N, C-alpha and C positions, 0 to 999 in steps of 0.2 A: 034249805037244809041239805047238806051233802054228807055222804059217808065215805070216809077214806080209811083204808086198811093201814095201820101203823105197825112198825116193827120195833123190837125192843133192843135198846142198847144205849149206854151213855158213852159218848165218843169225845175224845179230844185229839185234834190234829194240829200239827205245827207247820207253819210256812213262814220263813224269813222272820222268825222270832215272834210271830203272831199265832194265836190259837183260836179255834172256834170250838164250841161245845154243842153237841146235839143230844137232846134228851128225848129218847123214845122209850120211856121206862115201862110201858105196858103194851102187851100184844092185845089189841082189841080193835073193834070197829069204832072209830071216833066220829061222833056227830059234831059238825061244826057249823056255825053261822058266821058269815063275814059280811062286810059292807063294801060298796063300791068305793074306790079311792076318791078322795074329796077334791082332787085337782084333775084337770084334763090331762090324759096321757096320749101319746101317739099310738101305743099298742092297743089292739082290739081286745086281746085277752090277757089276763094276768092273774097270778097267784102269789101272794106275799105271806111268808110264814116266819115268825120268830122261832127258829128251830132250837133255841136255848131251852124252851119249855113247851114246844109244840103248840104255840099260840097262833092260830090262823088269823091273820090281821085283815087282809083285803083280798077280794077276788072278783073277777068279772068274766063270765063265760068260760071258766076254767075247765068245764066239762064239755065244751063245744069242740067238735072235730076240727083239726087243723093239720096243715102240712108241716112236719117238724124240720125239714131240711137237715142240716148237719147235727142238730140235736139228736138225731138217730144214732150217732156214733157213741153216745153214752150208753144206749141200750146194747150196741155191739160190744162195747167194753164189758158191760155187766155180764152178758152171756158168756164171753170168753173166761171171765173170772170164775163163773160157775162151772164151766166145763173142764177146766184144768188148773191144777196147782203148780205145775212145772212150767214156769214162764221162761226157763232157760232153753226150752226147745226152740227150734228155728223154722223160719219159712221165708218165702220170697214172693215178689211180684214180677211177672214176666214183662218183657219189652212190649209185646203186643197188648197186654192188658193196660199198661200205662198209656199207650197211644190211644186206646179206646176211651180212657178217662179224660185225656186231653181234649178229644173231639167232643166230649159231653160237657166241657168246661168245668170239670170237677176240681175242687181244691186239693192240693197235693202236699205231702211232706217232703217230696223230692228225695226219697230214699233211692239208692242205686238199684237199677233194674237187674234182675237175675242174681242178686246178692242175698245171701242168707242173713237174716236178722233175728235176734231173739224175740220171743213173743212179748217180753217186757218192753223192748225197744219199739216194737210195732204198736203197742198200746199207747205209749207216749206219742208216737208219730200220728196215731189215730186221733187223739184228743187235743193235744196242744195246737199243732198247725192245721188240724182238721183234715188229715191226710186220707183221701180216698184210696191212694196207692197202698197205704198201710192196712186199710180195711180189706182190700182185695187179697193182700198177702195173708191176713188172718183167715179169710175164707178158704184160701188154698190149703192152709194147714189142716183145717178140719175136713175139707172135702177129700183130701188124701186118706182120711181115716173113716170115710163113709158117713160123715156128719154134715148136714146142711145147716150152716150157721144162721141163716135167716129163719129157718124153721125153729131153731133153738131160741132165737130172740122172741118169736111169737109165743112159744111155750112158756118162756120165763115171764113175759108180761102177763099172761093169763094166771100163772102161779102167784104173782104178786098182787092179784086182785084187780087188774086193769079192766076197764069196761068198754073202751072204744078205741082199740089200737090194732093196727094190722100193718106189717112191714113186708116189702117185697125186695128190699136190698139192704146192704150193710152201710151204705154211704150217705143216704138221705137225698140222692138225686131224685128229681121229681118224678112221681108216678101218681095218677089219680087214685090208685088203690093203696097208696102208702100214706098212712095217716095215724094220728094219735090225738091226745088232748093234754092239757097241762096237768090235770089231776093225775092222769096215768104216768106222765113223766116224773111227777113228784115222787110216786112210789118207787120208780127206778132210781132216782137220785138218792133217796133214803137208803135203798138197798146197797148202792155203791158205797155210801158212807159207813156201812157196817164192815166193809172190807178194808184192811190196812193199806194194801196196794192201791185200791181204788181211791181212797182218800188222798193218798200222796199224789197220784196222777191228777186228780181233779183240782188239787190245790197248787200244782206246780206252775210256775211262770216260764221256766225254760228247762231244758234237759239235753244232755250230751249223749248221743248214741254211741255204741261201742266202736264205731268206725270214725268217731271224732266229729261227726256232723251234729250241729246244734239245732234244736227245734224250739220254737217259742209259741206261747199261747196266742190265740186269736183275740183274746179279750184285751183290747187296748185300754179299757178302764183300769186294768191292773197296773198300768204304767202312768196313769194320770196323777196329778197332784190334787188329791181330794182330802176332805175332812174326815173321811172314813176309809177303811181298808177293804179292797176287793181281793179276797184270797185266791179266787179262781172261779172256774165254771166252764161254760161252753157257749159259743155262738152258733147260729145257723142262718143261712140265707139262700133262697132261690127267688126268682121273680114271682113265682106262684105263692110261696110261703111268706114273703116279706122278711123282715129282720126279726129273728127270734133270739132270746138270750136266757140262760140260766146262770145266775151269779150268786156266789157265796160271799157274803159281806160281813164284816166285823166292825162294831162301833160301840164304844162305851160299855164294854162287857157283854154286849148282846150279839148274837149270831143270827143273821137273816138269810133266808133263801128267797131270792127274787126271780120269778119266772114270768117272762112276757112273750107274746107272740103277735105276729102280723103288724109290725110297724113298717110302713112303706117309705122309709127314707131312701135316698139315692146315694150310694157310696161315691159315685163319680162327682157328686155335688157336695161331698163332705157332710152328708146328712146321716149321722149315726144316731138315729132316733131311739133305738133300743138302749143305747148307752145313756142318752139323755133321760129316758124314763127311769132307769135304775138310780141315777143321781137324784132325780126329783123325788123319788119314793123314799130313799134313805134320809135325805135332808128333811123331808116333811115329817117322817117318823121322829126325827131328833127334835123337832120343834114342839112336839106335843107333850 
């Protein structure tokens, strides 16, 4: 038995003619019981929810501490959306900061160094191509105003009711003291879906920045020929975290949130095991 704090809202978002519905129609503490998925998955942890009616379907160790890798950037975005309504303000990332990110092998949006970008553009650069450079630019914006964005991320997760989360950066680069769990990330995703801009970003497959640069989602599943639709989401990977994914899927009038962690496929060997797990999960649900 697990307790998850749910938030209230009935949401409908649009993406390429597709919609998903999220029913969080009561603010309460919801007790839920799930079962293990009935087929073997690559991922060590998972949480699968029919968010059309808040029906928790399957979970395994979703309250176990994990390294989120770039799933962190969803929390970064959520904190920014809570901190400011004016996404037309601008910020930048410096040359030296980008060089430091390259040395750490961080994923980049490849925004121009020392160029001002709107916070909205930076949020798209943060989530779609998983840009650590965009994350640092957002940090710069708030640090100039005396606000520590990482501190705000931790405060927000506490306010959402998270039980086992602590962040030390906005990017998801590995640190032993940087951790969360899928139950806590679920609360963050639901909070993002309450925000119109957050929904649009989370469901976008591509976006053109004001300087004409195009950024694309890291979720290759969104471009696969599948029997269901992947509307959007976020991936994350470090050697320590393995392959993690949060995917918003739509099929046969139902909306699903699929969250998995710690699949140890090798990208260099074309092993996208977190993708394979999402496909296996949705196809299995459809067969029932």
